[in-house]
N, C-alpha and C positions, 0 to 999 in steps of 0.2 A: 218534372219528377217531384213527388210529394214525400215528405218525411213520414215514416210509419214507426211508431214506438210500440214495441212488443213487451208485455209483462207476463212472465210465465206463471205456472202454477206454484203452489206452496212448496218452497224448498228446492225447486228444480230451476234450471237455467235456460240459456238461449238454445241449447240442443233440442229443446222441446219443439222449436219452430223449424227444424231442419228440412221438413218436407213441405213447407209453405213456399209457394212460388208466386210472387206478386209482380205485376207488370208496372213499369215506370214508377217504381217506389224505391226510396232510399230507406233501408231498414236499420233501425237502431234498437238495441236490446237494453231494457232497463234492468239494472242490477239490484238485487235484494240488499237491504241493510237490516241490521238487528233492530226490532221494535224497542222503543223506550218503555220503561215501566209505566203501566197504566195509560199508555198511548191509545187513543181511539183509532178506529180504522180510517176515518176522514183525515185525521192528523198524520197518520202514517203514510197514507196515500199522497198527501201533499209534500211530504219529505221526499218520496220517490219522484214526484213531479219536478223536483229541482234538476233532474237529469234531462228534462224536455226543453227544447228550444221553442219558446212560445212566440218568437218574433216572426215565424213563418207558419202558414197553415199546416196542420198535422192530423194524422189519423192515429187512433189508439186501438191496439188489439190486446185483449187480456184473456188469459185462460184460468179458470177456477178462481182461486184467491186473487190472482192477477186481474181477473175480470171484475171482481168486487172493488178492487183498488181503482180500476179504470172507470167504474161508475162514479166514484167519488171525485176523481180528477176531472171527469167530463162535466160534472155539475158546476165546476168552478172555472175551468180553462177553455171550455167550448171548442173541442176539436171539430174538424170537418165531419168526421164520422167516428163512432166508437163501436167496435165489435167485441162482444163478450162470448166466449166459447166454453162450453161445459162449466157454466158459472151460474151465479144468481145476481139479479139486479135489485131485488127487494129482500129484506130479511125474512119475509113470509115465505120465500121460496126455499129456505134452508130446511134440512131434514129435522125431524123431531128431536134427535139426540142433542142438537144445538140448544134447544129450549131446555132440555134436562140439565145440560151443563151450566146453564144460567142459574139454575136453582141449586145444583150440587156441583161446584167447580172443581171436580177431581183432576181435571186436566192440568191444573197448576202445579201438581206434585210430580209431574213426569219430566224426564231429562230429554235432551236432544237425541241421545242414543235410543231411548225408548220409542220416540216418534219415528225415527228412521227404521228401526226394526219392525214396528207395527205396520208401517207403510209397505215394507217388503213382504210381511206376512199376508197382507191383504192385497197383494199386487194384482191378482186376477180380478178383484173388484174394481180396480182402477182401469182394467183393460190391458194390463201389461202381461203379454202372453209368451212371446218368444224369448229365447235365451239372450239374444242381442238386446231386446228391449229391457229385460231384467238387469243386465249389466249396465246399460246406459242409465236406467232409473236409479240404481244404487249409487252410481258415480255422481249423478246430479245431486242426490240427497246429501252425499258426503261433502259436497262443495258448498253447501249452504253456510251462511254466516254463523258464527258461534252464538249460542243462546237465542237462535231465531225462532224455533218452532213454538215454544210456549207462548211467546209474545204474539206471534201471528195468529194462533188459535184464539188467544184472548181477544184480539181485534175482531175476529169473526163472531165469537160468542156474544160480544157486547154490541155488535153492529145493529143499528136501526136505520132503515131507509125505506121510504115508500114513494120516492120521487124517481120517475124514469127520465133520464136526461134526454135532451133533443138529439136526434140523429143517431140513436142507439140501435144496433142490430144484435139480436140474441140468436146464437146458433147453438143447438143442443142435440145431443144424441138420444135416440129412443131407448138405448140400452144402458144408459148411465146409471150405475148403481151407487155412486157416491153422492151425487146431487140428482135425484130421480126426476125424469122428464115430467112425471105426473104432478110435480110441485111447481113447475114453471108456468108463469102467467104470461099469456100472449107471446109465445115463441115465434120468431120470424122465420127461422129455417130449422126443420127437424131432419137430422141425418139418420137415415134408417140403419139400425144396428150399430150406431155410434156409441162408443163407450166413453168413459171419462178421459181416456187417453187418446181420443180420436183425432186430435191435432196431428198425431203421428200416423195412425192407421188410415185416416180418411183425409190426408193432407191435400190430395188433388181435388177432391170435391169441395172442401172448405176454401181452397184457393180460388176456385171458379166463382164461388159466391162473393168472396171479398173483392176480387177483381171487378166483377160486375157492379157491385155497389159503389166502389170507389170511382169507377168510370162514369157513373151517373152524376157525380158531383164535381169532378175535376175537368170534364171536357165541355 
């Protein structure tokens, strides 16, 4: 049995992985902490990595912002396999608005409450459709650490990476409106009609891919 560390999307938590069914894996959920002032994404990711037992082989699974953190952790700690889902492995894969925010950093003036309400307003863009999904999404956002969102967005806006770690697998949805598939460079698996929230909606298909890839390296 191999340790698998899951890092969720921005401001959400382990509920995001509830439909992931992995074989012969011991799943651990990495908890968000509040980013420090002017902390870079690599620095923040390595603080999250303090929750990982590196004395044993391990696998990383990161969704969205959690995938970006997984990329930075993977570059330094060399997991057996790293899966990023609905995410970006290079800053060049990020949408145009991130480049605009680098020039005009209006995001710095917004509160946690603003980001939570904005996420709920744009819930369909995330692929959050049903009432159950909406309730769960809001509950996860409300449980994020205090003063988390502004620092997390600052990490993304300032992130620069053009290195693809070894043993990285990128899984992306064809209908992702938050991080468009068209921006992804060398996607390993494209999930048809997968949205940014597809870890919930396409959990069975994603589980099959991850189980297959892990089986190739642990048997």
